[in-house]
N, C-alpha and C positions, 0 to 999 in steps of 0.2 A: 756635617750636621744637617745641612739643607737636604742632602741626599736621603738621610735617614727619615726625615719628615715626609719625603715623597713616597716611601715604601708602601704605606697603606693605600695611597691613591693608585699606584701601579697594581697592587693586589686586587682591588675591586674592579679596575679596568679589565684585568685578565679574566675575572669571573664573569663579568658581563659579556665579554667577547666569546668566551668558550661556551657559556650556558645562556643563550638568548631565549630560552623557553622555560616553562615551569618544570621543576623536578617533582614528579607525581609521588604521592605517598605509597606505602607498601600495599594498602588495600586496593587502590585504583578502582574505585566503585563509581559506575556511571548511574544515570537516572533509571536505566532498565536492567542492565547486567553489570557484572564485574569484569574487568579485563581478563581475569583468570579463567573465565568461561571459554575463552578462545584457546586454540592450540598455541603452544610456545612460538611456533613460526609466525602465526597470524598476530600474536601479541607484539612481537618484535617489529613486524612489518607495519602494523597500525601505529605504534608509537613513533617509529622513524618517519612515517608519512605525516603524522600530526606535527612533529617538530619541524619538518621541512615546510609544511604549509603555514605554520605560524610565522616563519621567517619571511615567506613569500607574500602572505596576505594577513598581516597583523591587524589591519583595520576590520577585517571580516570577523576575526575572533573577538575583537572588542565589541563589534555590533551584536554578535550572538550573546555575549555576556550582558550587554545592556538590555537586550530583550528579556533575558532571564531575570535581571534585577527589577525590571518594570512589571513583572507578572502580578504582584499584588495590586498594583494600580489598574492593570488591564482587567483583573478579576473584579475589581470594584465597579468598573464602568460597563461590564458585559451586559448584553441585552437578552441573552439566552441562558442556557444551562452552563455553557463553557465560554471562557474568554477566547477571542479570535487571535490565534498566534501564527498559524501556518503561513498566511500571506506575508507576514513580516519576515519569516525565514526564507520564503521563496524569493522575495525581492532582492536578497543578497546574491542570487545567482549560483552557478555551479561551484564557485569557490567556497561556498558554505559547507560543502560535503564533509571535510575533515573537522571543522569546528562542531558540526552536528554529531558526527561519529564520536568525537571526544566526549561530548555531553552524554551520549547514549551508553558508552562502554568504559569510560576512563575516569571522568571527574565531574560528577554532579550528583551529590547524595543528599543535600539538605532540602527538606520540604517543610521545615518548621514554620516558615513565613507564608505558607500557602494553604488555602483550603484544599480539601480532597479533590474537588472538581477541577481546580486550577492545576494541581499537580498532575492529575490524569490528563488534562488537556495539553500540558507541556510535553509530557512523554509521548502522547499520540502525535503531537505536532512535529516532534523530532523525527519520528518514524515516517510521517508523511513527507517531510522535507527531504529525508534521505532517499525515499523512494522516487521523488520527483526528479532527482538528479539522474536516475536511470544509469548509474555508474557501477560497473561490476566490481569495482574495488570495495564497495559497501557490502558485498555478498557475505563474507564471514561474520560480520557484525549482525546483519539482519537475520541470517540463519540462526545465530546463537540466540537472538531475542525470540524468534519463532519457536525454538525448541525449549525455551525457558518456561518457568511457571509464572504466567501473567494472567490477569483477568481476561474475560472473553473480549471485551472492548479493545484491549491492547493487542490481543492475538489477531483479531480481524485487521487492525491497522498494520501489524507486522507482516501478515500474509499478503496484504495489498501492496505494501512497500517492497517486499521480497519479490512478489509476482511481477512487478513492473520491470525488473531486470530481464525477465523473459528468456534467460539462457536455458540450454538443455539441462544443466545441473539444477537450476531453479525449478524447471518443469518436473523433473524426476522426483525431487523432494516433496513438492506440493501434492503430486499424485499419490506418492507413498503415504504421506500424512493424512490425506483425505480418506484413505482406506482403513485408518486406525480408529476403531470405536473408542469413544471417550469424551471427556469434557471439551477437548479442543476441536473435535471433528467439524461441528457446525461453523465454528469461527474460521477454520481453514477453508471450508467450502465457500463461505461468504467472501473471503479475501481473494480466492482464486479467480474471480471475475476480472481482476485487474491484470491478469497474465494473459494477454491476447495472443494465444498460440493455438494451433489446430488441435494438438493432443489434449490441451486443457478442455477445449470444447467437447472433444470426444469423451473425456472422462465425465464431465458434467452431464452430457447427454445420456451416457450409460446409466448414471445414477437415477436420472429422471425417468428413464424407460423402465426401471425396476419398480416404479410407483411407490416411492417411499412415503412415510407418514407426512402429515400436513406441514409441520415446521421445516423439515428437510426440503420438501418440495418448494416451499416459498423461498428458501435461501438459494437453492440450486437454480430456480427459475430466474431470480434476480441476477445471479452470477452469469448465467447464459446470456441474459440481455446485455450485460456489461461486455462480455467477451466478444459478442457480435455487433456491438454498437456501431451504427453507421457513421455517427459523428466522430467517434474515437478513431475509426479506421481512416478518416480523412487526414489525420495528423501525420506528418512526415515520419516522426520517430516510430510510430506504431506500424505504419504501412511498409516500413523498411524490411520487415521479415517476409513479405510477399506471400502471406497466407490468408489474405482477406477473403477471397471468393469461397474457398472450401470451409473456412471457419464460420463465416456468416451464414452460408447455406446450411451447414450442419446445425447451427444454433436455431435458425428459423424452423427447420423441419422438426427438430426435437421438441421445440416449444409448442408448435401447432399440433403435433401428435399427442402431446401430454394434455393439451387443453381440455379434451373431452373426458379425461380420466379423473377429474377432481371437481369438488364442489365450488360454489361461487367465490369464496374467499381466495382460493388458490387460482381460480380462473382470472380474477382481477389482476393478480400479480403476473400471471403468464401473459395476459393481454398487454400489460404495460411493457413487459420484456419484448414481446413481438413488435410493438410499435417502436421501441428503441433500436432493435436490429434493423427494421425497415428494409427488409430484403426485397429486391425488385420482383421476385416471383412469389411474394407472399399470397397474393390472390389465387394463384395456381395451386399453391400448397393447401390453402383452405378448401378450395374446390375438391382436391383429391381426398382430403380428410373427410369431407362431407359425403363423398361416395362410399367411404369405408365405415361410416358411422350409422347408428340406428336413427330412424326418422325423428324420434323425440329430441335428439341433440341438434337437429338442423337449425332450429331458431337461434340457438346459442352461437353456432358457427356463422349464421347470417349476421348476427349482431357483431361478431368479431370482424367480419368482412367490412361492415359499415364503419366500425370504429377505425379500422386501418385506413379506409379511403378518406376519412375526415381528419385523420391524425395531424395535430400541429407539430409533431416531431419529424415529419417527413423531411428528408434531405433535399434542399431546394434544387440541387444540381441534377436531380433525376427528372 
């Protein structure tokens, strides 16, 4: 009799032991894409990795869930247009990769408790957090988001997160997508600046050399500034690819060459990008461009030279 009474206890103990993680519903819908968007192999790999990570880092999954639950409160106390979420996710460290990927692609569909701005901020922050990990295991998920139908704001975040992986596969896809005319093109170009590789700088320089219309020029100039950023290249994770010198040289030359091709609005953006790149030969490049330019443009180039010499963005180690 006593043994019979213990059967339910042993049954639930077995269930808890065998299934220490949630069993996802058939839809498996994340905040940005559904799991079915991935290939069958990538689906299986992602679910297996999430289950393993949930066993290894249960407190991180709990922490991400807590941030999600606190979004209405974070939204109420925000000081700008969007609640600040990314620093909270970043503070969890690299172990947050799979809890974040789970939210992006597997299980996070309800936005009924959030304003549109909070829901958008949450999804963008998930992408930013995934990108900050710079972990190639995130590639299938980030690629699927990038190729999905999202608004421009989220495509920019997806391209930036994807670009931070900086692998050859990532570079190839970004370059191919940047050549596809359509609603995503500007967003792809905007996000490409976070992929600090020489071939990305070459692609952006080629576009700027074609003298595109104003909006494209503004976006490409900003991305070239990011690709060649002197401060970014001082970080160990970015410097590891050993492409700093040619990448920053190409970015600086392309920006200075384009400077005289546009009106004041675009020149302001190009100037800022040149200051961000902060190449040690910038003054030489400006001098060369002055020799190639008509006299009426010389005052503008002299002003650029003065701005560079007085720039607060200069890297102090130089």
